[in-house]
N, C-alpha and C positions, 0 to 999 in steps of 0.2 A: 503705674500710679493712676488713681482715679482722677478724672478731669474735674477741677473745681474752678468754675469761671469766676467766682467771687474772690478767688485768691490769685489765680494766674490765668491770663488770657493767652490762648495759643496764637501762633503766627498767622493763621488764616483770618484772624480778626484784626490783629494789630497792623497787618500789612495795608489795611485800608486807610491808615493814618501815618503815612511814611515820613511826614515832617515832624512827628512827635518822637520824643526819646523814650523808649520803653525799657532799654537796657544799655548799659555802658559797654564799651569795647572789652572783650574778654582777653586782653593781652596779658593779664596777670590774675591770680586768684584773689580778686578784690571784690567786695560787695559795698553797696552804698546805702547806708541807713538814712531814711528821710522821715520827718515828723510834720504832720499836718495839723492846722487849726489853732495853734498857739499864737503868741505866747500868753500863758496864764501862770500866775504865781504858784498855784497849787500843784502843777504838774511839770511845767517847763523847767523850773529851777531844779527839780529832782532829776530830770533827764540830763540836764547839763552836768550835774554832779556825777552821775553814772558814766557819762562820756569822758569826763575829766579823769576819773579814777582809772578808766580803761585806756586812756590816751588815744581816744577815737575822735575823728572829725566827721561831722554829719551835715545834713542839709535840712533847714527848717523852712517849710512853706507857710509863711505867716499870714494871718488874717489882719488886714489893715486896721480894723476897729480894735483888735487886741493890742496891736503895736501902739496905737494912740493911747489906750488905757494904761499900758504897762511898758512905757519906753525904756525903763531901767532894765527890764528883763531882755528886751530886744537888744539893747546895747551890750548886755552880757553875752548874748549869743555871738555877736560880732567880735567882742573882745576875746572870747575863747577860740576864735579862729574858724568858726563854722561858716558854711555858706547859707544864704537865705534866698527865698523865692517868693513871688507874689501869688497869693491864694484868694484874691479879690478882697474888697474892703468889708463886705457884709456876709461873706461866705454864701454867695448866691450861685445857683446852678444855671449855666448858660442855656440849657435846653428849655427851661421854663421862663426865660427872661428875654425881653426885647433886646435885640443886639446892641442898639445904641445905648440903652440903659446899662447893659452888661459891660460895654467898653468903658463907660463913664465910671462905673464902680471899680473896675480894674485900675484905671488911671488915677482915681482917688487914692487907692492903696499905693500906687507907684510913687506918690509924693512922699510917702513914709518909708517905702521899701525900695531901696536902690538896687535893682537886680534885673538881669536879662532872662531870669528863669520864671516860668509861670506854670502853675498846676491848677487846672480847673477843678473846683469842688465836685466831688463824686465822679470826676472824669468825664462828665457829659458836656458836649459842645454841639451846637449846630454846625453844619458843614461850612457855612459862610463865616462863622465865628472862628472856626479852626483855621481856615485859610488866612483870614485877616490877622489873627494873633500870631500866627507862625511867621509873619513878616516882621514882627516886633520883638518877639520873645523866642527862647528855646522852650517849647512846650514839653515839660517833663512829666511823663506818666509813671508807670511802675512795671516791674517784672513780678513782684510778689506783694500782695496785700496781707498783712497779718490778721485782719478782721478783728483787731483788738476792741473796736467800737461795738461789736455785735454781742448783745447781752444774752443771746440765745445759744451761745457756745461757751465752752469752759476755757479757763486760762491755759489748760494743757493743750487744747485744740489750737489756740492762738500760737503757741510755741511750735506745735507740729506743722502748722501752715508754713511757717518760716523755714524750718529745717527741711521739710520735704521738698520745697521748691527752690530754695536758694542755690545759686550756681555762680560761676565767675561772671562778673559784670552785672549781677542782679541789683536792681533798684528796689529796696525793701521799704514798704510804707508802714509806719506806726502813726499814732495820733497822740499829741501832747494835749489832751482834752479831758475834761471831767468825766465824760461818758466812757472813755477808754481807760481811765486811770487804774481801776482795780486789775484789769487784765495786763495792762502795761507794766505795773509795778512788779508783777510776778514774772511775766514772760521776757521782758527786755534783757535783764541781767543774764538770764539763762540762755537766751538766744545768742548773746555776745560770747558767753563762755563756750557754748557748743560750737559756734562758727570758728572761733579762735582755735579750738581743739582740732578742727578739721583742716586747719592751715590757712584760713581766710584772713586777709587784712581788710581794713576799712578806710574809706576815703570819702571826701565831700564831692559834690558835683559842681564843676566849674567849666564854663565855656568863655572864651575871650569875648569881650564886648565888641560888637560890630556897630560902627556908626552908620545909621541909615536915616534917610528922609522918609518919615512916616506921616501920611496925611490922614485925617479923620475920614470916615466913610462918606460923609456928606460932601467933602471936598473931592474925594475920588469921583463921585457921581458928577459933580460940576465939571471936573476936568475932562471926563469922558464925553459929556454933553457938548462941551466946547470943541473937542476934537471932531465930533460928528458933524457939527455945524461947519467947521473948516472944510471937511471932506465934501459936504454937500455943496458948498460954495465953489469948490474946484470943478465939480461935475456939472454945475448949472451953466 
Protein backbone atom coordinates (compact mmCIF):
# COMPACT_ATOMS: atom_id res chain seq x y z
CA UNK A 1 0.00 0.00 0.00
CA UNK A 2 1.36 3.43 -0.98
CA UNK A 3 2.28 5.65 1.96
CA UNK A 4 -0.09 8.63 2.31
CA UNK A 5 1.08 10.85 5.15
CA UNK A 6 -1.98 13.08 4.89
CA UNK A 7 -4.14 10.02 5.65
CA UNK A 8 -2.04 7.82 7.93
CA UNK A 9 1.16 8.60 9.85
CA UNK A 10 3.56 5.66 10.31
CA UNK A 11 4.89 4.67 13.70
CA UNK A 12 8.31 6.22 13.13
CA UNK A 13 6.55 9.61 13.24
CA UNK A 14 3.88 9.02 15.90
CA UNK A 15 6.43 7.54 18.33
CA UNK A 16 7.83 11.05 18.88
CA UNK A 17 4.55 11.93 20.62
CA UNK A 18 4.11 8.98 23.00
CA UNK A 19 1.71 10.81 25.32
CA UNK A 20 -0.80 11.31 22.49
CA UNK A 21 -3.41 8.72 21.57
CA UNK A 22 -3.05 7.72 17.92
CA UNK A 23 -4.91 4.43 18.06
CA UNK A 24 -7.06 2.63 20.61
CA UNK A 25 -6.18 -0.85 21.91
CA UNK A 26 -6.84 -3.52 19.28
CA UNK A 27 -8.41 -5.94 21.75
CA UNK A 28 -11.42 -6.29 19.47
CA UNK A 29 -12.33 -5.47 15.88
CA UNK A 30 -13.53 -2.00 16.80
CA UNK A 31 -13.00 1.37 15.12
CA UNK A 32 -13.65 4.84 16.53
CA UNK A 33 -15.33 7.47 14.38
CA UNK A 34 -14.48 11.05 15.30
CA UNK A 35 -15.83 14.33 13.93
CA UNK A 36 -13.98 17.65 14.09
CA UNK A 37 -14.99 21.31 13.88
CA UNK A 38 -18.72 21.26 14.76
CA UNK A 39 -21.30 21.52 15.92
CA UNK A 40 -23.11 23.28 13.10
CA UNK A 41 -26.77 22.83 12.13
CA UNK A 42 -26.14 22.18 8.44
CA UNK A 43 -23.95 19.11 9.00
CA UNK A 44 -23.83 17.89 12.61
CA UNK A 45 -27.57 17.17 12.80
CA UNK A 46 -27.24 15.04 9.66
CA UNK A 47 -24.27 13.15 11.16
CA UNK A 48 -26.24 12.50 14.33
CA UNK A 49 -29.11 11.09 12.29
CA UNK A 50 -26.78 8.74 10.38
CA UNK A 51 -25.18 7.53 13.62
CA UNK A 52 -28.59 7.06 15.23
CA UNK A 53 -29.89 4.97 12.33
CA UNK A 54 -26.78 2.78 12.46
CA UNK A 55 -26.79 2.56 16.28
CA UNK A 56 -23.24 3.91 16.45
CA UNK A 57 -21.57 5.98 19.17
CA UNK A 58 -18.83 8.38 18.09
CA UNK A 59 -16.66 11.20 19.44
CA UNK A 60 -17.11 14.86 18.51
CA UNK A 61 -14.19 17.26 18.91
CA UNK A 62 -16.13 20.49 19.21
CA UNK A 63 -15.05 24.06 18.60
CA UNK A 64 -16.05 26.20 21.58
CA UNK A 65 -17.33 29.05 19.43
CA UNK A 66 -19.71 26.67 17.66
CA UNK A 67 -20.89 25.19 20.96
CA UNK A 68 -21.69 28.74 22.13
CA UNK A 69 -23.62 29.47 18.91
CA UNK A 70 -25.50 26.17 18.74
CA UNK A 71 -25.88 24.83 22.29
CA UNK A 72 -28.97 22.82 21.37
CA UNK A 73 -26.98 20.75 18.85
CA UNK A 74 -24.18 20.20 21.36
CA UNK A 75 -26.78 19.07 23.90
CA UNK A 76 -28.17 16.64 21.33
CA UNK A 77 -24.70 15.12 20.87
CA UNK A 78 -24.60 14.43 24.60
CA UNK A 79 -28.21 13.24 24.79
CA UNK A 80 -27.50 10.73 22.02
CA UNK A 81 -24.72 9.25 24.16
CA UNK A 82 -21.69 10.35 22.16
CA UNK A 83 -18.38 11.47 23.63
CA UNK A 84 -17.07 15.01 23.22
CA UNK A 85 -13.63 16.61 23.23
CA UNK A 86 -12.10 20.08 23.23
CA UNK A 87 -10.95 21.42 19.83
CA UNK A 88 -10.07 24.95 21.07
CA UNK A 89 -12.51 27.88 21.13
CA UNK A 90 -11.56 29.57 17.85
CA UNK A 91 -10.05 26.59 15.98
CA UNK A 92 -6.53 28.00 16.20
CA UNK A 93 -3.32 26.14 15.47
CA UNK A 94 -0.82 25.83 18.31
CA UNK A 95 2.18 25.99 16.01
CA UNK A 96 1.19 29.50 14.90
CA UNK A 97 0.02 30.80 18.30
CA UNK A 98 1.76 32.07 21.41
CA UNK A 99 1.51 29.30 24.00
CA UNK A 100 -0.23 31.36 26.71
CA UNK A 101 -2.77 32.64 24.16
CA UNK A 102 -3.28 29.06 22.97
CA UNK A 103 -3.93 27.76 26.49
CA UNK A 104 -6.32 30.63 27.16
CA UNK A 105 -8.31 29.73 24.04
CA UNK A 106 -8.48 26.07 25.06
CA UNK A 107 -9.56 26.92 28.61
CA UNK A 108 -12.25 29.22 27.22
CA UNK A 109 -13.62 26.24 25.29
CA UNK A 110 -13.32 24.09 28.40
CA UNK A 111 -15.96 26.23 30.12
CA UNK A 112 -18.46 24.93 27.55
CA UNK A 113 -17.00 21.50 26.79
CA UNK A 114 -16.64 19.37 29.88
CA UNK A 115 -14.16 16.76 28.67
CA UNK A 116 -10.69 15.43 29.38
CA UNK A 117 -10.16 14.83 25.64
CA UNK A 118 -8.33 17.35 23.47
CA UNK A 119 -7.49 17.34 19.77
CA UNK A 120 -5.31 20.16 18.40
CA UNK A 121 -6.63 21.71 15.18
CA UNK A 122 -4.64 20.35 12.22
CA UNK A 123 -2.73 18.18 14.71
CA UNK A 124 0.03 20.79 15.11
CA UNK A 125 1.52 21.62 18.51
CA UNK A 126 4.75 23.09 19.77
CA UNK A 127 6.70 20.68 21.97
CA UNK A 128 6.11 22.75 25.12
CA UNK A 129 2.37 22.91 24.34
CA UNK A 130 2.26 19.16 23.82
CA UNK A 131 3.98 18.47 27.14
CA UNK A 132 1.86 20.94 29.10
CA UNK A 133 -1.49 19.88 27.64
CA UNK A 134 -0.69 16.19 28.09
CA UNK A 135 -0.76 16.84 31.85
CA UNK A 136 -4.33 18.13 31.62
CA UNK A 137 -5.93 16.18 28.79
CA UNK A 138 -5.78 12.97 26.83
CA UNK A 139 -4.47 14.31 23.52
CA UNK A 140 -6.37 12.32 20.88
CA UNK A 141 -4.86 12.34 17.41
CA UNK A 142 -5.85 9.80 14.70
CA UNK A 143 -4.92 6.64 12.89
CA UNK A 144 -6.84 7.53 9.72
CA UNK A 145 -7.85 10.92 8.30
CA UNK A 146 -10.53 10.69 5.64
CA UNK A 147 -9.42 14.00 4.04
CA UNK A 148 -13.10 14.84 3.50
CA UNK A 149 -12.16 18.54 3.76
CA UNK A 150 -9.86 18.32 0.72
CA UNK A 151 -11.60 19.81 -2.30
CA UNK A 152 -8.86 18.52 -4.60
CA UNK A 153 -9.83 14.87 -4.21
CA UNK A 154 -13.02 13.02 -5.09
CA UNK A 155 -15.60 11.61 -2.72
CA UNK A 156 -14.54 8.15 -3.89
CA UNK A 157 -10.99 8.88 -2.74
CA UNK A 158 -12.30 9.94 0.66
CA UNK A 159 -14.01 6.57 1.05
CA UNK A 160 -10.92 4.75 -0.20
CA UNK A 161 -8.74 6.54 2.34
CA UNK A 162 -10.86 5.16 5.16
CA UNK A 163 -11.26 1.63 3.87
CA UNK A 164 -7.62 1.23 2.84
CA UNK A 165 -6.19 2.17 6.23
CA UNK A 166 -8.85 1.24 8.81
CA UNK A 167 -7.84 -1.53 11.19
CA UNK A 168 -8.72 -2.71 14.69
CA UNK A 169 -8.40 0.22 17.07
CA UNK A 170 -8.32 2.86 14.33
CA UNK A 171 -9.33 6.39 15.29
CA UNK A 172 -10.94 7.64 12.08
CA UNK A 173 -11.37 11.37 11.51
CA UNK A 174 -14.17 13.03 9.57
CA UNK A 175 -15.29 16.67 9.77
CA UNK A 176 -18.81 17.93 10.49
CA UNK A 177 -18.10 21.19 8.67
CA UNK A 178 -19.45 23.03 5.63
CA UNK A 179 -16.14 22.57 3.83
CA UNK A 180 -16.31 18.79 4.17
CA UNK A 181 -20.07 18.41 3.76
CA UNK A 182 -20.32 17.22 0.15
CA UNK A 183 -17.67 14.55 0.61
CA UNK A 184 -19.01 13.59 4.03
CA UNK A 185 -22.61 13.13 2.85
CA UNK A 186 -21.45 10.62 0.24
CA UNK A 187 -18.59 8.85 2.02
CA UNK A 188 -19.73 8.44 5.64
CA UNK A 189 -22.76 6.14 5.08
CA UNK A 190 -20.76 4.04 2.64
CA UNK A 191 -17.79 3.81 4.99
CA UNK A 192 -20.03 2.65 7.83
CA UNK A 193 -21.73 0.06 5.61
CA UNK A 194 -18.42 -1.28 4.28
CA UNK A 195 -16.76 -1.45 7.71
CA UNK A 196 -19.76 -3.25 9.16
CA UNK A 197 -19.60 -5.73 6.28
CA UNK A 198 -15.96 -6.38 7.20
CA UNK A 199 -17.03 -7.23 10.74
CA UNK A 200 -16.09 -4.00 12.49
CA UNK A 201 -18.02 -2.54 15.42
CA UNK A 202 -17.94 1.11 16.46
CA UNK A 203 -17.39 2.85 19.77
CA UNK A 204 -16.73 6.26 21.29
CA UNK A 205 -13.48 7.30 22.98
CA UNK A 206 -13.67 7.44 26.75
CA UNK A 207 -10.95 7.69 29.38
CA UNK A 208 -11.63 7.90 33.13
CA UNK A 209 -11.36 11.42 34.51
CA UNK A 210 -8.21 11.93 36.54
CA UNK A 211 -8.20 14.53 39.28
CA UNK A 212 -5.01 16.56 38.94
CA UNK A 213 -3.71 19.84 40.25
CA UNK A 214 -2.79 21.80 37.14
CA UNK A 215 -1.10 25.17 37.43
CA UNK A 216 -0.94 27.76 34.63
CA UNK A 217 2.48 28.10 32.99
CA UNK A 218 3.24 31.39 34.73
CA UNK A 219 2.65 29.76 38.11
CA UNK A 220 4.91 26.87 37.12
CA UNK A 221 7.67 29.38 36.44
CA UNK A 222 7.15 31.14 39.78
CA UNK A 223 7.23 27.84 41.67
CA UNK A 224 10.46 26.77 39.95
CA UNK A 225 12.00 30.18 40.66
CA UNK A 226 11.10 29.95 44.35
CA UNK A 227 12.55 26.45 44.58
CA UNK A 228 15.77 27.71 43.00
CA UNK A 229 15.98 30.51 45.58
CA UNK A 230 15.52 27.99 48.39
CA UNK A 231 18.34 25.85 47.02
CA UNK A 232 20.61 28.87 46.71
CA UNK A 233 19.89 29.86 50.30
CA UNK A 234 20.89 26.37 51.47
CA UNK A 235 24.16 26.58 49.57
CA UNK A 236 25.00 30.11 50.81
